[in-house]
SEPA-758503 format. One record per residue (C-alpha): y, z, x; residue in three letters; residue number from 1; chain. Coordinates in steps of 0.25 Angstrom, whole numbers, plus 5000, padded with zeros to 4 digits. Layout:
   yy   zz   xx resn resi chain
    Y    Z    X  Ala  NUM     A
...
***
This chain:
   yy   zz   xx resn resi chain
 5000 5000 5000  Met    1     A
 5014 4996 5006  Ser    2     A
 5025 5007 5007  Glu    3     A
 5032 5010 4994  Leu    4     A
 5047 5007 4994  Pro    5     A
 5057 5018 4994  Ala    6     A
 5058 5026 4982  Gly    7     A
 5044 5024 4978  Trp    8     A
 5034 5035 4977  Val    9     A
 5019 5036 4976  Val   10     A
 5015 5045 4964  Ala   11     A
 5002 5049 4957  Ser   12     A
 5001 5045 4942  Leu   13     A
 5000 5059 4939  Asp   14     A
 5014 5062 4944  Ala   15     A
 5020 5052 4934  Ile   16     A
 5011 5055 4922  Val   17     A
 5018 5065 4913  Ser   18     A
 5008 5065 4902  Phe   19     A
 4994 5061 4901  Ser   20     A
 4985 5063 4888  Ala   21     A
 4972 5058 4883  Gly   22     A
 4970 5052 4870  Gly   23     A
 4963 5056 4857  Met   24     A
 4954 5049 4848  Trp   25     A
 4957 5055 4834  Gly   26     A
 4948 5052 4823  Ser   27     A
 4944 5039 4815  Ala   28     A
 4950 5044 4802  Gly   29     A
 4963 5051 4798  Pro   30     A
 4963 5066 4796  Gly   31     A
 4975 5074 4791  Glu   32     A
 4987 5072 4800  Gly   33     A
 4981 5061 4808  Asp   34     A
 4988 5048 4812  Val   35     A
 4982 5035 4816  Arg   36     A
 4983 5031 4830  Val   37     A
 4978 5020 4839  Arg   38     A
 4969 5023 4851  Val   39     A
 4969 5017 4865  Ile   40     A
 4954 5018 4870  Arg   41     A
 4949 5014 4884  Gly   42     A
 4945 5001 4879  Ala   43     A
 4959 4996 4876  Glu   44     A
 4962 4996 4891  Phe   45     A
 4954 4984 4894  Arg   46     A
 4964 4975 4887  Asp   47     A
 4976 4983 4885  Trp   48     A
 4986 4972 4886  Leu   49     A
 4979 4965 4874  Ala   50     A
 4976 4977 4866  Trp   51     A
 4989 4985 4866  Arg   52     A
 4984 4994 4855  Gly   53     A
 4980 4984 4846  Arg   54     A
 4967 4987 4838  Ser   55     A
 4966 5001 4844  Ala   56     A
 4956 5010 4837  Pro   57     A
 4964 5019 4827  Gln   58     A
 4962 5035 4826  Arg   59     A
 4968 5046 4819  Phe   60     A
 4974 5058 4826  Val   61     A
 4982 5070 4822  Pro   62     A
 4997 5067 4822  Val   63     A
 4999 5081 4829  Ser   64     A
 4993 5075 4842  Gly   65     A
 4999 5061 4841  Leu   66     A
 5013 5063 4848  Ala   67     A
 5007 5067 4861  Ser   68     A
 4997 5056 4862  Arg   69     A
 5004 5044 4856  Gln   70     A
 5006 5033 4866  Leu   71     A
 5020 5028 4869  Glu   72     A
 5026 5017 4876  Leu   73     A
 5023 5017 4891  Gly   74     A
 5012 5027 4890  Asp   75     A
 5000 5023 4900  Leu   76     A
 4986 5025 4895  Ile   77     A
 4975 5027 4905  Leu   78     A
 4961 5023 4903  Glu   79     A
 4952 5035 4908  Val   80     A
 4938 5032 4902  Ser   81     A
 4930 5019 4902  Gly   82     A
 4920 5013 4893  Gly   83     A
 4908 5015 4904  Gly   84     A
 4905 5020 4918  Pro   85     A
 4908 5007 4925  Thr   86     A
 4921 5003 4917  Gln   87     A
 4934 5007 4925  Pro   88     A
 4945 5015 4919  Val   89     A
 4959 5018 4923  Gly   90     A
 4967 5007 4916  Arg   91     A
 4981 5010 4911  Thr   92     A
 4988 5004 4899  Val   93     A
 5002 5006 4895  Arg   94     A
 5007 5008 4881  Ile   95     A
 5017 4997 4878  Asp   96     A
 5025 4993 4865  Glu   97     A
 5014 4983 4861  Gln   98     A
 5003 4994 4861  Ala   99     A
 5012 5004 4853  Leu  100     A
 5017 4993 4843  Ser  101     A
 5003 4987 4840  Ser  102     A
 5001 4997 4829  Ser  103     A
 5009 5008 4821  Asp  104     A
 4998 5018 4825  Ala  105     A
 5001 5027 4837  Pro  106     A
 4993 5024 4850  Leu  107     A
 4985 5035 4858  Ile  108     A
 4975 5034 4869  Cys  109     A
 4960 5039 4868  Ser  110     A
 4953 5048 4876  Asn  111     A
 4949 5037 4885  Phe  112     A
 4963 5036 4890  Cys  113     A
 4975 5044 4895  Arg  114     A
 4990 5043 4892  Arg  115     A
 4999 5043 4904  Leu  116     A
 5014 5046 4901  Val  117     A
 5022 5043 4913  Leu  118     A
 5035 5050 4918  Thr  119     A
 5048 5043 4915  Pro  120     A
 5049 5041 4930  Glu  121     A
 5039 5029 4930  Val  122     A
 5039 5017 4921  Asp  123     A
 5025 5016 4914  Pro  124     A
 5024 5001 4916  Arg  125     A
 5026 5004 4931  Tyr  126     A
 5015 5014 4931  Val  127     A
 5006 5006 4922  Trp  128     A
 5006 4993 4931  Tyr  129     A
 5003 5002 4943  Gln  130     A
 4991 5009 4936  Leu  131     A
 4986 4995 4932  Gln  132     A
 4987 4990 4947  His  133     A
 4979 5003 4951  Gly  134     A
 4968 5001 4941  Tyr  135     A
 4967 4986 4945  Ala  136     A
 4965 4991 4959  Arg  137     A
 4954 5001 4954  Asn  138     A
 4963 5013 4958  Asp  139     A
 4957 5020 4946  Thr  140     A
 4943 5020 4951  Asp  141     A
 4944 5032 4959  Gln  142     A
 4948 5040 4947  Phe  143     A
 4936 5036 4939  Gln  144     A
 4923 5043 4936  Arg  145     A
 4912 5037 4929  Ala  146     A
 4901 5044 4920  Thr  147     A
 4889 5039 4914  Thr  148     A
 4896 5032 4902  Asn  149     A
 4910 5031 4905  Ile  150     A
 4921 5030 4917  Arg  151     A
 4933 5040 4917  Asn  152     A
 4946 5041 4924  Leu  153     A
 4949 5054 4930  Gln  154     A
 4963 5055 4925  Val  155     A
 4968 5067 4933  Thr  156     A
 4963 5061 4946  Arg  157     A
 4969 5047 4942  Tyr  158     A
 4982 5053 4939  Leu  159     A
 4983 5060 4951  Glu  160     A
 4977 5050 4960  Gly  161     A
 4984 5037 4955  Thr  162     A
 4995 5034 4965  Gln  163     A
 5007 5026 4960  Leu  164     A
 5019 5020 4967  Asn  165     A
 5031 5024 4959  Ile  166     A
 5044 5016 4961  Ala  167     A
 5058 5021 4956  Pro  168     A
 5059 5020 4941  Arg  169     A
 5068 5008 4940  Thr  170     A
 5060 5001 4950  Glu  171     A
 5047 5003 4942  Gln  172     A
 5054 4996 4931  Glu  173     A
 5058 4984 4940  Arg  174     A
 5044 4984 4945  Ile  175     A
 5038 4984 4931  Val  176     A
 5047 4973 4927  Gly  177     A
 5043 4965 4939  Ala  178     A
 5028 4967 4936  Ile  179     A
 5029 4962 4922  Glu  180     A
 5037 4950 4926  Glu  181     A
 5027 4946 4935  Glu  182     A
 5015 4949 4926  Phe  183     A
 5022 4941 4915  Ser  184     A
 5022 4929 4924  Arg  185     A
 5007 4932 4928  Leu  186     A
 5004 4933 4913  Asp  187     A
 5011 4920 4910  Ala  188     A
 5003 4914 4921  Gly  189     A
 4990 4919 4916  Ile  190     A
 4993 4914 4902  Ala  191     A
 4995 4901 4907  Ala  192     A
 4982 4901 4915  Leu  193     A
 4975 4905 4902  Glu  194     A
 4981 4894 4895  Arg  195     A
 4976 4885 4906  Ala  196     A
 4962 4891 4905  Arg  197     A
 4962 4889 4890  Gln  198     A
 4966 4875 4892  Gly  199     A
 4955 4872 4902  Leu  200     A
 4945 4877 4892  Met  201     A
 4950 4868 4881  Arg  202     A
 4950 4856 4892  Leu  203     A
 4935 4860 4895  Lys  204     A
 4931 4860 4881  Ala  205     A
 4938 4847 4879  Ala  206     A
 4931 4840 4890  Val  207     A
 4917 4845 4885  Leu  208     A
 4922 4841 4871  Arg  209     A
 4925 4827 4875  Ala  210     A
 4912 4826 4882  Ala  211     A
 4904 4830 4870  Tyr  212     A
 4912 4821 4861  Asp  213     A
 4911 4809 4870  Asp  214     A
 4896 4810 4871  Ala  215     A
 4893 4813 4857  Ala  216     A
 4902 4801 4852  Glu  217     A
 4894 4792 4862  Glu  218     A
 4880 4796 4859  Cys  219     A
 4879 4806 4847  Gly  220     A
 4873 4820 4848  Thr  221     A
 4859 4826 4847  Ser  222     A
 4854 4841 4848  Ser  223     A
 4854 4848 4861  Leu  224     A
 4839 4849 4859  Thr  225     A
 4837 4834 4857  Ala  226     A
 4847 4831 4868  Met  227     A
 4839 4839 4879  Ile  228     A
 4825 4834 4874  Gly  229     A
 4812 4842 4872  Asp  230     A
 4809 4842 4887  Lys  231     A
 4821 4850 4890  Ala  232     A
 4820 4866 4891  Leu  233     A
 4829 4872 4880  Phe  234     A
 4826 4887 4879  Val  235     A
 4832 4900 4878  Asp  236     A
 4833 4910 4890  Gly  237     A
 4824 4922 4891  Asp  238     A
 4824 4935 4884  Trp  239     A
 4825 4944 4895  Val  240     A
 4827 4959 4891  Glu  241     A
 4833 4970 4900  Ser  242     A
 4820 4976 4903  Lys  243     A
 4815 4962 4909  Asp  244     A
 4827 4962 4919  Gln  245     A
 4827 4967 4933  Asp  246     A
 4839 4968 4942  Pro  247     A
 4831 4966 4954  Asp  248     A
 4824 4954 4948  Gly  249     A
 4823 4940 4955  Asp  250     A
 4825 4932 4943  His  251     A
 4839 4931 4936  Arg  252     A
 4841 4932 4921  Leu  253     A
 4854 4924 4918  Thr  254     A
 4863 4928 4906  Gln  255     A
 4873 4923 4896  Leu  256     A
 4884 4927 4905  Ala  257     A
 4879 4917 4915  Asp  258     A
 4881 4905 4906  Val  259     A
 4895 4899 4906  Gly  260     A
 4902 4889 4899  Asp  261     A
 4898 4877 4908  Gly  262     A
 4896 4887 4920  Thr  263     A
 4886 4896 4925  Trp  264     A
 4892 4910 4926  Arg  265     A
 4882 4917 4934  Asn  266     A
 4886 4931 4929  Arg  267     A
 4873 4939 4926  Ser  268     A
 4864 4947 4935  Ala  269     A
 4851 4949 4928  Arg  270     A
 4838 4948 4934  Phe  271     A
 4823 4949 4931  Met  272     A
 4810 4949 4939  Ser  273     A
 4801 4937 4941  Asn  274     A
 4790 4945 4933  Glu  275     A
 4799 4947 4921  Gln  276     A
 4804 4933 4922  Phe  277     A
 4790 4928 4922  Thr  278     A
 4785 4937 4911  Arg  279     A
 4796 4933 4901  Leu  280     A
 4794 4919 4904  Gly  281     A
 4809 4916 4908  Cys  282     A
 4814 4902 4909  Thr  283     A
 4819 4900 4923  Glu  284     A
 4832 4893 4923  Leu  285     A
 4834 4880 4931  Gln  286     A
 4847 4875 4938  Lys  287     A
 4853 4865 4928  Gly  288     A
 4848 4872 4915  Asp  289     A
 4858 4872 4904  Ile  290     A
 4861 4887 4899  Leu  291     A
 4867 4889 4886  Val  292     A
 4872 4902 4881  Ala  293     A
 4867 4905 4867  Arg  294     A
 4877 4916 4865  Met  295     A
 4892 4917 4867  Pro  296     A
 4902 4917 4874  Ala  297     A
 4903 4905 4872  Pro  298     A
 4890 4902 4864  Leu  299     A
 4883 4890 4869  Gly  300     A
 4890 4889 4883  Arg  301     A
 4881 4882 4893  Ala  302     A
 4880 4880 4908  Cys  303     A
 4870 4875 4919  Leu  304     A
 4861 4885 4926  Phe  305     A
 4865 4883 4941  Pro  306     A
 4853 4889 4947  Gly  307     A
 4851 4903 4953  Asp  308     A
 4843 4908 4965  Pro  309     A
 4835 4917 4956  Met  310     A
 4826 4912 4945  Pro  311     A
 4834 4913 4932  Cys  312     A
 4831 4915 4917  Ala  313     A
 4842 4917 4906  Thr  314     A
 4844 4925 4894  Val  315     A
 4839 4921 4880  Val  316     A
 4853 4918 4875  Asp  317     A
 4854 4907 4885  Val  318     A
 4848 4893 4882  Ala  319     A
 4842 4885 4893  Ile  320     A
 4842 4870 4893  Ile  321     A
 4834 4863 4904  Arg  322     A
 4835 4848 4903  Leu  323     A
 4822 4841 4908  Ser  324     A
 4825 4826 4905  Asn  325     A
 4836 4816 4906  His  326     A
 4842 4818 4892  Arg  327     A
 4854 4827 4896  Ala  328     A
 4862 4831 4909  Asp  329     A
 4862 4846 4910  Pro  330     A
 4877 4846 4914  Arg  331     A
 4881 4838 4903  Trp  332     A
 4873 4845 4893  Leu  333     A
 4879 4859 4898  Met  334     A
 4893 4854 4896  Trp  335     A
 4890 4848 4883  Ile  336     A
 4884 4861 4878  Leu  337     A
 4898 4868 4882  Asn  338     A
 4906 4858 4874  Ser  339     A
 4914 4862 4862  Pro  340     A
 4906 4854 4853  Gln  341     A
 4893 4861 4857  Ile  342     A
 4900 4874 4857  Arg  343     A
 4904 4872 4843  Ala  344     A
 4890 4868 4839  Gln  345     A
 4884 4881 4846  Val  346     A
 4893 4890 4838  Ser  347     A
 4890 4884 4825  Ser  348     A
 4875 4886 4828  Leu  349     A
 4876 4900 4833  Ala  350     A
 4871 4912 4825  Lys  351     A
 4873 4927 4826  Gly  352     A
 4884 4937 4823  Thr  353     A
 4885 4947 4834  Thr  354     A
 4878 4939 4844  Arg  355     A
 4880 4924 4841  Thr  356     A
 4871 4915 4848  Arg  357     A
 4864 4901 4846  Ile  358     A
 4850 4899 4846  Ser  359     A
 4843 4888 4855  Arg  360     A
 4839 4881 4843  Arg  361     A
 4853 4879 4838  Asn  362     A
 4858 4876 4852  Leu  363     A
 4848 4865 4852  Gly  364     A
 4855 4859 4840  Ala  365     A
 4869 4857 4845  Val  366     A
 4872 4842 4846  Gln  367     A
 4873 4836 4860  Ile  368     A
 4878 4822 4864  Pro  369     A
 4867 4812 4866  Arg  370     A
 4873 4807 4879  Leu  371     A
 4863 4801 4889  Asn  372     A
 4860 4808 4902  Glu  373     A
 4868 4798 4911  Glu  374     A
 4881 4799 4902  Ala  375     A
 4879 4814 4902  Gln  376     A
 4879 4815 4917  Arg  377     A
 4892 4807 4917  Ala  378     A
 4898 4815 4907  Ser  379     A
 4894 4828 4914  Ala  380     A
 4900 4823 4927  Gln  381     A
 4913 4820 4920  Glu  382     A
 4913 4833 4912  Leu  383     A
 4911 4841 4925  Glu  384     A
 4922 4834 4932  Ser  385     A
 4932 4838 4921  Arg  386     A
 4926 4852 4919  Leu  387     A
 4926 4855 4934  Asp  388     A
 4941 4852 4934  Ala  389     A
 4943 4862 4923  Ile  390     A
 4934 4872 4929  Ala  391     A
 4943 4871 4942  Arg  392     A
 4956 4874 4934  Met  393     A
 4949 4886 4927  Glu  394     A
 4945 4892 4941  Glu  395     A
 4959 4890 4945  Thr  396     A
 4964 4898 4933  Ile  397     A
 4954 4909 4935  Ala  398     A
 4958 4910 4950  Val  399     A
 4973 4911 4946  Thr  400     A
 4969 4922 4935  Ser  401     A
 4963 4931 4946  Val  402     A
 4975 4929 4955  Cys  403     A
 4984 4933 4943  Glu  404     A
 4977 4947 4943  Ala  405     A
 4979 4948 4958  Arg  406     A
 4994 4944 4957  Leu  407     A
 4995 4956 4947  Arg  408     A
 4989 4965 4956  Ser  409     A
 4997 4961 4967  Ser  410     A
 5010 4961 4959  Leu  411     A
 5007 4976 4955  Leu  412     A
 5004 4980 4969  Ala  413     A
 5017 4974 4974  Thr  414     A
 5025 4981 4963  Ala  415     A
 5019 4995 4966  Phe  416     A
 5021 4993 4981  Asp  417     A
 5036 4991 4978  Gly  418     A
 5036 4976 4982  Arg  419     A
 5039 4970 4968  Leu  420     A
 5053 4973 4966  Val  421     A
 5065 4977 4975  Ser  422     A
 5068 4992 4976  Gln  423     A
 5082 4998 4973  Asp  424     A
 5086 5009 4983  Pro  425     A
 5095 5015 4972  Ala  426     A
 5082 5019 4963  Asn  427     A
 5079 5033 4962  Glu  428     A
 5066 5035 4970  Pro  429     A
 5053 5037 4962  Ala  430     A
 5051 5051 4970  Ser  431     A
 5063 5056 4963  Val  432     A
 5058 5052 4949  Leu  433     A
 5045 5058 4951  Leu  434     A
 5051 5071 4957  Ala  435     A
 5057 5073 4943  Gly  436     A
 5043 5072 4937  Thr  437     A
 5037 5082 4946  Ala  438     A
 5049 5091 4943  Ala  439     A
 5047 5090 4928  Asp  440     A
 5032 5094 4930  Arg  441     A
 5035 5105 4939  Ala  442     A
 5044 5111 4928  Ser  443     A
 5033 5109 4918  Ser  444     A
 5024 5118 4926  Asn  445     A
 5016 5105 4930  Gly  446     A
 5013 5100 4917  His  447     A
 5017 5086 4915  Lys  448     A
 5028 5084 4905  Pro  449     A
 5025 5075 4893  Thr  450     A
 5036 5065 4890  Arg  451     A
 5044 5067 4877  Ala  452     A
 5037 5059 4867  Arg  453     A
 5043 5051 4856  Lys  454     A
 5040 5055 4841  Pro  455     A
 5027 5048 4837  Pro  456     A
 5028 5035 4830  Arg  457     A
 5025 5036 4815  Lys  458     A
 5011 5035 4812  Val  459     A
 5003 5031 4800  Arg  460     A
 4993 5042 4796  Ala  461     A
***
């Protein structure tokens, strides 16, 4: 860390938090004297910017306890309990106007969170950005403790051990303004990249649509089953249960997650022994097999199996097509199966409510253009030339998105090292401001004074 500018100090979070309180759940139904509130839970921290208090679970709490727990503009909410032993905690969100205005019901936080009210010497946004930066660097890991079922943040250790770089008060505001200006530019850039990505998806669909339409107009269509012929292998993958698997096995069990939309994702890590593979009579995949996902998302996506150093099988919800004649080119057929026309047919033939899937029989009924193999190879070559160009542009967008996250981190590091905005020697040093806070605490016998709170908003019983 570089040397801080004059007038800055390093302080623990505990030194600037004047009030910290847990939440309360209340009851599902109203009792006498209860009021309706919205509750922030741990789950809301995953996508706070999109959530902002909308669709929050509602509870009823005694009106007598509401004034000291009702969240206000600028409060910071710290996540202290996670959903599992491997799920990190320690995110912080800031209560803004959008969170408060999304409903007329007051907002409180649950027991999975802690409410941090800061002293007037610090700008809540300044602290919030700095805590976000620390969380992204995994600074909270040292304060976490995992049990069998849940991961917890040790709040006292976190408040005492989290060190912040505190700038003079007016400089804090200028730093926040500069951060938000730069973030707005990055947001605009990311929005433009997303529009470009969506445009490339539409372009890819248009290329596949045109290939299907041109072939169907020239030659007509027939069912997939008829197109590949009775000598082709067209089967479902194998029913392999958890008890049949072996993490040390020498045969791989590929999954639905491996089947991408025209690409082999190679994401799974499931294995089985040769003995189990043989006992279950698994179909061993071969390089060039067409794999079709019979479950979302999206339903009916297809890719070519590229081969693997291990013998491989696949799960029952993946259909295997292995061509054994000269009636179809595997690359062309795979791309046609990913066309919007086939995707629409698959959706119309799918069954199920909670777990939508298409049967192999119905998959075999989708209509494929009857293009001859020579024309298929030519079409596949042209398709892949266009799709490769699209894929390169998509890769550029993905790389740029990763760079955007690094830019945000670098910007925050620069801001809190005192290098983002110029310093004003006339600013009152942060040490003077914090000394006043320490004096207030000393005069209150070590108790952290709570800030004066506004009267609670009107609530609906």
